[in-house]
KOLKOLDREN-224264 format. One record per residue (C-alpha): residue number from 0; x, y, z. Coordinates in steps of 0.02 Angstrom, whole numbers, always signed. Each point is the difference from the previous one (the first is absolute). Layout:
<rs>
R   nr      xx      yy      zz
R  NUM       X       Y       Z
...
</rs>
This chain:
<rs>
R   nr      xx      yy      zz
R    0   +4971    +541   +2320
R    1    +144     +14    -122
R    2     -69    -142    -108
R    3    -173     +81      -3
R    4     +71    +169     -46
R    5    +104     -73    -141
R    6    -150     -95     -69
R    7    -102    +160      +0
R    8    +135     +98     -87
R    9     +28    -134    -133
R   10    -185     -24     -37
R   11     -48    +183     -18
R   12     +93     +33    -163
R   13     -65    -165     -71
R   14    -183     +42     +33
R   15     +19    +175     -73
R   16     +66     -60    -169
R   17    -169     -51     -75
R   18     -74    +167     +50
R   19    +145     +91     -81
R   20      -7    -101    -162
R   21    -189      -5     -17
R   22     -19    +186     -36
R   23    +130      +9    -141
R   24     -78    -158     -75
R   25    -172     +79      +9
R   26     +66    +160     -79
R   27     +81    -100    -140
R   28    -166     -88     -28
R   29     -89    +168     -10
R   30    +127     +59    -127
R   31     -34    -152    -110
R   32    -187     +26     +12
R   33     +22    +184     -39
R   34    +105     -44    -152
R   35    -135    -119     -63
R   36    -133    +135     +21
R   37    +105    +133     -89
R   38     +42    -114    -146
R   39    -184     -49     -12
R   40     -53    +183      -8
R   41    +130     +50    -129
R   42     -36    -153    -107
R   43    -184     +45      -7
R   44     +40    +175     -58
R   45    +129     -58    -126
R   46     -89    -151     -76
R   47    -183     +49     +16
R   48     +31    +186     -13
R   49     -81    +150     +84
R   50     -86     +50    -162
R   51     -92    -165     -18
R   52    -183     +44     -30
R   53    -143     -52    +112
R   54     -83    -168     -35
R   55    -187     -38      -7
R   56     -22     -42    +185
R   57    +116    +140     +51
R   58    -109    +128     -87
R   59    -147     -61    +102
R   60     +94     +10    +165
R   61     +88    +164     -34
R   62    -157     +85     -66
R   63     -84     -23    +170
R   64    +119    +127     +79
R   65     +56     +99    -151
R   66     -34    +186      -5
R   67     +10      -1    -191
R   68    -118    -136     -65
R   69    -172     -65     +53
R   70      -6    -157    +106
R   71     -28    -159    -102
R   72    -132    -126     +49
R   73     +60     -99    +151
R   74     -53    -182     -13
R   75     -39    -114    +147
R   76    +167     -95     +19
R   77    +106    +157      +8
R   78     +60     +81    +160
R   79     +54    +180     +22
R   80    +162     -33     +93
R   81    +115     +21    -149
R   82     -95    +157     -53
R   83     +34     +79    +169
R   84    +182     -56      -7
R   85     +18     +92    -166
R   86     -96    +153     +60
R   87    +150     +99     +67
R   88     +57     +20    -181
R   89    -155     -32    -107
R   90    -110    +123     +96
R   91    +101    +152     -57
R   92    +104     -56    -149
R   93     -41     -92    -161
R   94    +185     -45     -24
R   95     +23    -185     -27
R   96    +187     +24     +26
R   97     -24     +67    +177
R   98    -124    -138     +42
R   99    +119    -136     -62
R  100    +149     +70     +97
R  101    -106     +18    +157
R  102     -66    -179     -10
R  103    +171     -73     -43
R  104     +83     +84    +150
R  105    -145     -47    +113
R  106      +3    -181     -57
R  107    +187     -14     +33
R  108     -18     +75    +174
R  109    -146    -115     +38
R  110     +99    -154     -54
R  111    +144     +49    +115
R  112    -116     +24    +150
R  113     -95    -162     -32
R  114    +160    -102     -12
R  115     +73     +84    +154
R  116    -143     -70    +104
R  117     +74    -174     -25
R  118    +174     +36     +70
R  119     -33     -93    +162
R  120     -52    -159     -91
R  121    +112     -13    -153
R  122    +181     +43     -30
R  123     +55    +151    -104
R  124     +59    -108    -145
R  125    -167     -89     -12
R  126     -99    +163     +14
R  127    +105     +91    -130
R  128     -13    -146    -119
R  129    -188     -14     +29
R  130     -22    +185     -35
R  131    +107     -11    -156
R  132     -95    -150     -66
R  133    -168     +83     +22
R  134     +58    +170     -62
R  135     +80     -73    -158
R  136    -158     -85     -65
R  137     -64     +88    -156
R  138    -174     +11     +73
R  139     +65     +86    +158
R  140    +104    +125     -99
R  141    -144     +32    -120
R  142    -131     +36    +133
R  143    +109     +80    +134
R  144     -14    +176     -75
R  145    -180     -21     -58
R  146    -160     +56     +86
R  147     -56    -179     +24
R  148     -41     -85    +166
R  149     +81    -172     -14
R  150    +178     +49     +43
R  151     -63     +87    +156
R  152     -96    -155     +55
R  153    +166     -92     -15
R  154     +88    +128    +110
R  155    -141      -6    +128
R  156     +11    -190      +2
R  157    +188      +1     +31
R  158     -16    +126    +141
R  159    -153     -79     +80
R  160     +69    -178      +5
R  161    +170     +57     +64
R  162     -77    +109    +137
R  163    -120    -141     +45
R  164    +149    -113     +36
R  165     +83    +135    +104
R  166    -158     +38    +101
R  167     -30    -186     +27
R  168    +177     -22     +67
R  169      +3    +159    +106
R  170    -163     +74     +62
R  171     +94    +157     +56
R  172     +58     +44    -175
R  173    -119    +146     -28
R  174     +69     +38    -173
R  175     -42    -177     -53
R  176    -181     +18     +57
R  177     -18    +161     -98
R  178     +83     -86    -148
R  179    -129    -140      +2
R  180    -138    +129      +0
R  181     +79    +108    -135
R  182     +43    -147    -113
R  183    -176     -71      +9
R  184     -75    +173     -27
R  185    +112     +36    -150
R  186     -50    -163     -85
R  187    -186     +27     +32
R  188     +15    +183     -53
R  189     +66     -58    -169
R  190     -97    -161     -30
R  191    -113     -60    +142
R  192     -27    -178     -63
R  193    +185     -27     -33
R  194     +35     +54    +179
R  195    -120    -130     +68
R  196     +83    -140     -98
R  197    +175     +53     +54
R  198     -40      +3    +187
R  199     -96    -164     +10
R  200    +151     -94     +76
R  201     +29    +146    +120
R  202    -181      -6     +57
R  203     +14    -187     +28
R  204    +159     +20    +105
R  205     -75    +140    +104
R  206    -161     -90     +50
R  207     +75     -32    +173
R  208     +74    +174     +10
R  209    -151    +116     +11
R  210    +104    +160      +0
R  211     +94     -47    -158
R  212    -161     -54     -83
R  213     -82    +164     +46
R  214    +142    +104     -72
R  215      -7     -96    -163
R  216    -188     +17     -17
R  217      +1    +185     +48
R  218    +136     +31    -129
R  219    -101     -86    -136
R  220    -157     +96     +46
R  221     +93    +165      +8
R  222     +74     -26    -173
R  223    -162     -63     -78
R  224    -113    +122     +92
R  225     -22    +120    -145
R  226     -32    -144    -120
R  227    -134     -71    +115
R  228     -84    +170     +26
R  229      +2     +31    -187
R  230     -81    -170     -26
R  231    -154     +64     +93
R  232      +0    +176     -73
R  233     +31     -44    -183
R  234     -25    -186     -32
R  235    -153     -49    +101
R  236     +91     -86    +143
R  237    +151    -108     +35
R  238     -75    -160     -69
R  239     -50     +88    -160
R  240    +173     +74     -23
R  241     +83    -167     +28
R  242    -120     -81    -125
R  243     +34    +137    -129
R  244    +188     -16     +26
R  245     -12    -188     -26
R  246    -102     +23    -160
R  247    +127    +123     -71
R  248    +137    -128     +33
R  249     -97    -131     -95
R  250     -80     -81    +152
R  251    +109     -70    +138
R  252      +6    -190      -4
R  253    +110    -141     -59
R  254    +110     +58    -144
R  255    +172     -67     -41
R  256     +76    +171     -18
R  257    +175     -64     +37
R  258     +19     -40    -186
R  259     -57    +177     -42
R  260    +128     +72    +121
R  261    +133    -105     -86
R  262     -50     +71    -170
R  263      +9    +177     +68
R  264    +182     -15     +56
R  265     +63     +56    -169
R  266     -61    +177     +34
R  267    -188      -4     -24
R  268     -62    +124    +130
R  269    -178     -65     -16
R  270     -40    -173     -66
R  271    -189      +6     -29
R  272     -42    -105     -96
R  273    +162     -92     +22
R  274     +31     -93    -162
R  275    +156     -50     -91
R  276    +150    -100     +54
R  277    +109     +24    +153
R  278    +163     +98     -17
R  279    +165     -88     -26
R  280     +58    -114    +143
R  281    +146    +118     +22
R  282    -123    +137     +48
R  283    -105    -109    +116
R  284    +137    -102     +85
R  285     +10    +117    +150
R  286    -186     -23     +31
R  287     +21    -188     +22
R  288    +160     +18    +102
R  289     -84    +123    +120
R  290    -107    -124    +100
R  291    +139    -131      +1
R  292    +127    +120     +74
R  293    -130     +66    +123
R  294     -35    -176     +63
R  295    +188     -32     +14
R  296     +20    +157    +105
R  297    -144     -52    +112
R  298     +71    -176     +23
R  299    +170     +69     +46
R  300     -83    +114    +128
R  301     -97    -145     +75
R  302    +159    -101     +20
R  303     +84    +149     +84
R  304    -151     +16    +116
R  305     -39    +175     -64
R  306    -151     -50    -102
R  307    -131    +133     +34
R  308     +91    +152     -75
R  309      +2     -90    -168
R  310    -150    -115      +8
R  311    -117    +145     +40
R  312     +43    +109    -153
R  313      -8    -159    -104
R  314    -175     -37     +65
R  315     -57    +181     -28
R  316     +72      -5    -177
R  317    -103    -156     -37
R  318    -164     +75     +64
R  319     +37    +163     -94
R  320     +29     -94    -163
R  321    -145    -125     +10
R  322    -139    +117     -63
R  323    +104     +57    -148
R  324     +57    -175     -46
R  325    -164     -95     +23
R  326    -149    +115     +28
R  327      -7    +126    -145
R  328     -10     -30    -186
R  329    +140    +115     -59
R  330    +172     +57     +50
R  331    +111    +151     +26
R  332    +179     -20     +64
R  333     -23    +141    +127
R  334    -129    -102     +96
R  335    +138    -113     +68
R  336    +115    +138     +62
R  337     -46     -29    +185
R  338     +39    -185     -20
R  339    +167     +38     -85
R  340     +50    +120    +139
R  341     -35    -128    +136
R  342     +77    -146     -94
R  343    +160     +99     -25
R  344     +44     -29    +184
R  345      +4    -191      +2
R  346     +72      +0    -177
R  347    +146    +109     +55
R  348     +25    -110    +154
R  349      +6    -154    -112
R  350    +125     +79    -119
R  351    +114     +57    +141
R  352      -5    -177     +69
R  353     +48     -74    -169
R  354    +157    +107     -15
R  355     +55     -13    +182
R  356     -43    -180     +45
R  357    +137     -94     -97
R  358    +142     -43    +118
R  359    +138     -10    -130
R  360     +67    +157     -80
R  361     -12     -69    -176
R  362    -182     -48     +24
R  363     -40    +168     +73
R  364     +87     +90    -144
R  365    -100    -103    -124
R  366    -162     +39     +92
R  367     +38    +187      +4
R  368     +45      -1    -185
R  369    -160     -91     -50
R  370    -106    +114    +108
R  371     +83    +155     -72
R  372     -24     -66    -177
R  373    -182     -39     +33
R  374     -34    +171     +76
R  375     +87     +88    -144
R  376    -107     -95    -125
R  377    -155     +38    +102
R  378     +39    +187      +1
R  379     +29      -4    -188
R  380    -170     -80     -30
R  381     -87    +124    +114
R  382     +81    +147     -91
R  383     -51     -65    -172
R  384    -181     -27     +53
R  385      -5    +171     +85
R  386     +67     +88    -154
R  387    -129     -87    -110
R  388    -142     +40    +121
R  389     +47    +183     +17
R  390     +14     +20    -190
R  391    -167     -84     -40
R  392     -89     +95    +139
R  393     +75    +166     -55
R  394     -68     -27    -176
R  395    -181     -10     +59
R  396     +21    +150    +115
R  397     +75    +102    -142
R  398    -151     -49    -106
R  399    -117     +69    +133
R  400     +97    +163      +3
R  401     -11     +16    -190
R  402    -186     -37      +4
R  403     -23    +135    +133
R  404     +94    +127    -107
R  405    -107     -43    -151
R  406    -160     +20    +102
R  407     +57    +172     +55
R  408     +18     +54    -181
R  409    -180     -57     -31
R  410     -65    +111    +140
R  411     -14    -135    +134
R  412     +83     +97    +140
R  413     -34     +14    +187
R  414    -130      +0     +64
R  415     -47    -146    -111
R  416     -64    -179      +2
R  417     +59    -160     -85
R  418     -80    -171     -16
R  419     +37    -161     -92
R  420    +160     -97     -33
R  421    +145     +44    +118
R  422     -95    +154     +55
R  423     +65      -8    +178
R  424    +188     +26     -33
R  425     -28    +111    -153
R  426    -116    +111    +104
R  427    +138     +23    +129
R  428    +126     +50    -133
R  429    -128    +116     -80
R  430     -56     +78    +164
R  431    -178     -63     -24
R  432    -124     -97    +105
R  433     -44    -176     -57
R  434    -161    -100      +7
R  435     -59    -169     -63
R  436    -174     -72     -23
R  437     +52    -182     +22
R  438    +139    -108     +70
R  439     +94     +13    +164
R  440     +11    +190      -8
R  441    -183     +32     -43
R  442     -48    +166     +81
R  443    -128     +80    -117
R  444    -150     -47    -104
R  445     -10     +32    -187
R  446    -130    +135     +32
R  447    +116     +89    +122
R  448    +145      -8    -123
R  449    -102     +72    -144
R  450     -60    +141    +111
R  451    +180     +34     +51
R  452     +47     +14    -184
R  453    -105    +158     -11
R  454     +88     +91    +141
R  455    +183     -56      -3
R  456    +129     -47    -133
R  457     -29    -188     -23
R  458     +76    -138    -105
R  459     -19    -188     -12
R  460    +157    -103     -37
R  461      +6    -160    -101
R  462    +144    -115     -50
R  463     +52     -18    -182
R  464    -137     -99     -84
R  465    -116     +19    +149
R  466    -173     +78      -1
R  467     -63    +137    +116
R  468    -162     -18    +100
R  469    -162     +33     -93
R  470     -23    +177     +67
R  471    +168     +56     -74
R  472      +1     -87    -170
R  473     -60    +156     -92
R  474    +131    +112     +82
R  475    +154     +59     -97
R  476    +140    -128      +4
R  477    +183     +50     +22
R  478    +165     -92     +16
R  479     +81     +38    +170
R  480    +164     -89     +22
R  481     -33    -185     -27
R  482    -184     +17     +47
R  483    -156     +68     -82
R  484     -98    +140     +84
R  485    -183     +41     -27
R  486     -18    +180     +54
R  487    -167     +74     +52
R  488     -63    +121    -135
R  489     -14    +141    +128
R  490    +190      -9     +24
R  491     +34     +14    -187
R  492    -117    +148     -11
R  493     +96     +88    +139
R  494    -149      +7    +116
</rs>
């Protein structure tokens, strides 16, 4: 009896130690993730700036919910998720500053929550490093505070894959089941086709788990429900909308867009057509190191017999990237944000292994020094590209604002209508509606436009050296910013 009692007394403190140390370790991990999210938010506001004007696509999305400007034409590939996300600010205020601050804070909070999902699968150091790597990319910082959907697909992907692993490991984890649903719905709400590509590995793994499969599918349908309904109400059906979306993207099929993505890494927000040489190897080095480090992290996890938490995000990153590397004929860096977010996990795991694996202190010190030097150089490159991208983008947005001011002086004031070159963003800045008779945004016929010219202030825009359409060639021509405006005679006559 005495021996049994002593054994019980000696084992009780030993078994309680992990429980006592786990909570402080988890709290420390949360603090690191919180620090990453806060730095990410502040960096967006400091480097991109709350006063950064709205871009072309942003004007389309924000106009759908704005109480101050007419809604721009909404083409087939677009989804209304980001418009609704911006609605709490855009629906009552036309302040770009408020919208930027709101989106920056929201993006930082979302990154923290998405990374926190992974605490049961990856250590705090790996998670904090993964979050820092993703958040420090120029493309992440540039699009985090913008009303664009790609960052939010990345957040949904991180949350969905992490919750999928938790639900697969513990069927009683109700929060994980809801996380799978919410992550899938968020992705589909923002970009339905991107969501499908991201979850392909998850669907394959859940074929023998009907409940998990059902939650995934229901989440996708819930997020894409409005897009599907709108396909039938406005585009002639789902097949027609998919066909129109493919046509706008140049026709989905074999295209070696990986080279175009490489060319865009120097800060080209849209590479269409994507001509010219690739940026300096210093700028693109991280892009080539990314898959190598991700594979290293996955191999290390396989050897440690903890493969799935790193192989699964790697697989989802591959399926998310495939359409934008091989199936469309142009590039935009934001398209790969979901892949970058998922790859950050195995990359961070690989980097942590490189600096902790060496047995000798000297070797470990050398590994840490090289890793720190490489990360410092990487951060420097990302900052330079971000600064260049913000500056070049701000120039075009300032041009739109000057064009809008010039149009106001000519009598083109709300309610009004614009058509022609760059009419969509200029119309937003002017407070006008926009319409085109050809191209992806075609929404009116020439006859309808000419009739509109008799009842609303109307102008056609043309680039320097460009020619207006035939119906406007006899109209008075004026310089508006860097563009030429052909203003309907009725406007000049004050009628």
